[in-house]
N, C-alpha and C positions, 0 to 999 in steps of 0.2 A: 504494500500500500504506500504510494508516494504521490505527493501533490507538487504541482509546478511551483517554482519559486516566484513566478509572476502572479500566481493566484492568491488573492487576499483571503485570510481566514475569516469565516463568517461567525464571529464570536458575538453572542448576545448575553446580557447579564443574567437572564433566567437560566440559561444553560450552564453558565459559570457557577451560579448559586447552587444548582443541583449537583454539579460536579464536586464542589467543595463539600456538600453534605455526604456524597458517596464516599469520598476519601476519609472524612472524619468519622463516619459511622462504620466504615469497613464492609458494607454490604449494600446491594441494590435495594433489598427489601426494607432495611432500616432507613435508608435515605428516602425511600418512597413514603414511609410513615412520617418521617420528620418534615418533609416538604408537602405532604398531603396530595401527592400525585401517584397514580397507579404505577406499579413497578415496571410495566412494559414501556410506559412513557419515559420513565427515568432511564431505562436501558437504551431507548432510542436516542435520547439526548446525548448520552455518552458516546454511542456509536457515531452519531453525526459529528461530534467533536473530533473523534479519532479519524473520521473520513477527511475532515477539513485539515487536520494537523498532518495527516499522512504518516502517522505512526501510532502504535498502541499507547494508550494512556493508563491502562489498568492491567495488572496481572489478575486473572480470574481463576479461582480454585474452589474446592468444595466448601471451604469454611468462609468464603466471602471474597473480597477483592482488596488489593493494595496497589498503590501507584507505581508505575514504571518511572525511570528517571525523568522522562518527558512529562509524565503526569505530576511528579513532584514539582517540577518547574512551573507547570500551569497552575497547580494548586496554590503555590505561594503568591504568584501574581494575582490570581483571582481573589485570594483572601485579602490581599492588600487593597485591591481595587474596590472590593466590597466595603472595607473599612472607610476608605476615602469617600465613597458615595454616601455612607451613613453620616459622615461628618458634614458633607454638603447638605444633606437633608436636615440635620440638626440645626445648622446655621440658618438655613432658609426658614425653618419653622420659628426661629427666634426673631427674624425680621417680621414675620407675620404676626407675632405676638407683641410687636412694638419695641423689641430689643434690637439695638443697632449692631449687634454682632458681639463677638468675644475674642479675646486674645489668650493663647496658651503660652505660659511662660514657665520654664524650669530654672531653678536657682539653687545655688549651694547654700549651706546652712548660714554662713556668715552674711551673705546678702539678704537672706530672708529675715534674720532677727535684728541685724544692725542697721541696714540701709532702707529697706523697702516699705516697712509699715506706713510711715508718714508720707512717702512718695506715692504709694498706691492710694492712700486715703485722699490726697489732694487730686489725683487723677480721676478717681471715681466721683468725687464731688463735682468736678468740671464736666464729667461725661457719665451721668447717672444711668444711661441706657446701654452702657458697655459692660459686659461681664468679663472678669478675669479668672481664668483657671490657672492656679499656681501650684506647682509641685516642687517639693524640696528633695534634691538628690545630691550625690557627690559630684564634684566638678567633672570627673570623667564621664559620669552618666549624663550630665547636662549636655556635654559635647555630643555624645552618642544620640541623645534625643533630638538635637537640632539636625544632625547629619541624616538621621532616618526620617525626619519629617513629623515626628511625634509632637513636637512643640514648635511654636513660631519663633520665640525669642528665648535666649538663655543668658544668665549672668553667673559667671563662675571664675575661679582662679585657673588660668591656663596660659601657657606660653603661646604667643601668637604664631610662632613657626610650627606649632604642633596641630594647628587647626585645619590643615590641608586646604580644601577649597571653600571653607566657611569664611564669611565676612565677620569682621569684629570692629568694635569701637571701644576706646577706653571708658571705663565707668568710675573706678576709684582705685586708690592704692591702700591696701590693707596692711597695717603695721602690727606685727606680732610682738608680744612682750611676755616676760616671765612673771608669774605671780607666786609669792612665797608667803608662808605664815609670818606674822609680825615678829616672832622670836627666832626666825631662821638665821643661820650663819651668814646668809647673803643679804639680809633685810636692809642693811645700811648702804648697800651698793646702789649706784645710779645706773650702771650698765654691767653686763656680764656676757661672756662668751658661752655658747651652748655647751662646750666641753666641760665648763666648770659646774654644770648642773647634773652631770650624768651619774654622780654618786647618789643622787636622791631618787626616791620613789615618785612617780608621776601620777597625777590625776589626768586621765586622758578622755578625749572624745572617742566615739566608736572606731574600731579598727577599720581602715580603708578610707576614712574621710580625710580631707586634704591636710589638716594640721598634723594629725598623727603620722601621716605619710612623710611629711617634711621632717618631722622630729626623728622618726626611725631612720630615714636616709642619712640625716646629719650624724646620728649616733653611730651608724654602721661605717660612715666615712671616717670617723675617728677611732674605729676599731672597738667600739663599745656596743652594748645592747641596751635599748631603752627599757628601764625598769618600770613597767606599768603596774601600779598597785590597785587602782580602781578605775573602771571605765564607766562614764556617765554619758547621758544623751543630750545634755544642754550646757550652754555657757554658765548658766546659773548653778548647775550641779558642780562644775569645776570650781567656781568661786566658793561655794559652800564647803566643799570637801577640803580645799586649801585653807580656808578660814578656820576650819576645825583642826588644822594641824596634821592632816592625814597624808600630805604630800605637796608637791609643787605642780604648777601647770603652765601651759603656753596657750595664750588666748589673743584675739585681736584687741588692740589697745582700746578701740571704741567700746568694747563690751565690758571693760573694767573701769574706765575713766570716771563714770558717774558714781562709783562706789569707793574711790580711792581714799577719801577723807573720813569714811565712817566704817569701813569693813576691816575685819581683823586679818588683813593681808597687805603686803607691800608689792608695788609694781616696779619692775626693773626693766630697763631697755635691753633688748636682745641685740647684741653687737654681732650680727651675722647678715650677709647680703640677702640670704633667702628669707629674712624676716619681713622684707618688703614684698608683698604679694600683689601684683596687678590684678584687679577685677575687671573683666571684660564683658561687654554686651555682645552677644554673638547671634548670627542668623545665617541661613543659607544665602539669602539675598535680601538686603534691606529694602530695595526698591520694589520688589514684587510681593512683599508681605501684604496680607489683608489689611484693609483700612484701619480697623481697631488696633491691630498690632503696630502699624506704622505710627498711629497717634500715641501709643504707649512708648514707643522708642523715642519719639520726639520729646515726650514728657521726661523720660529718664535722662536724656541728654541735657535738658534744662536744669535738672536737679541732681547732677552727678554727686555721688558721695565724696565727702572730704575726709582726709586723714584726721583722726581725733588728736 
């Protein structure tokens, strides 16, 4: 079975929807029940797809079916196309409800808690009919979400030369500092190298997030291992554990500055080049973003975060 290279495939969404169901259910009968179509019609749809493709899309056996390599390729494309069409349907329904659209933004933890709450509040006050869907992820996951089209905009700590074809704009510079209990041996210092902290137990954010990754890499570069005593999920947790004398921590300066004069810990400048982390706004293409996302990017540009 072979089709001419000049002959276009006659793909329609209903056939692709049925094919996705067949692959996911593993049988024609189960797909027929799921799609509320008789099994003979499901089988005919698959056969027509195979005729158009010029190659088998399913292996058929007594226990059901599973996709050939060509079928796997078609399944993944059809699945993604279905998801995009659902997004289009969702957005159009929002317009019909009087909502002017929404922007999908993925951000790292620092951007979410330190910079964005006030900025998003002012944006939504100015644009009450725009909805923002925000998801907090690690910086690496933010980049992946933008590259795959899951999100419109990302804010994360990333090296510009590691973004491949993605576009980026500077958003802020995030300064990392060391916080230690008030009675700690380093408490009177104004600055410290990271190597001087490595004999202490650390209160750390979750493994794999950007600050612990930087700290572990710096420790390994110095031939040491980062001694993590407690892992917490928030900047507040790090501050509280350090204040209780359970270890030391590394946090963005902006997350500790408001507490410096009343909390039972001291803030020390971290004398390391990697303590200055650029935060970038990223997108696949800023010019082709949906209008609500472009409006949000413009607002972010006008209210760029400042180093505390």
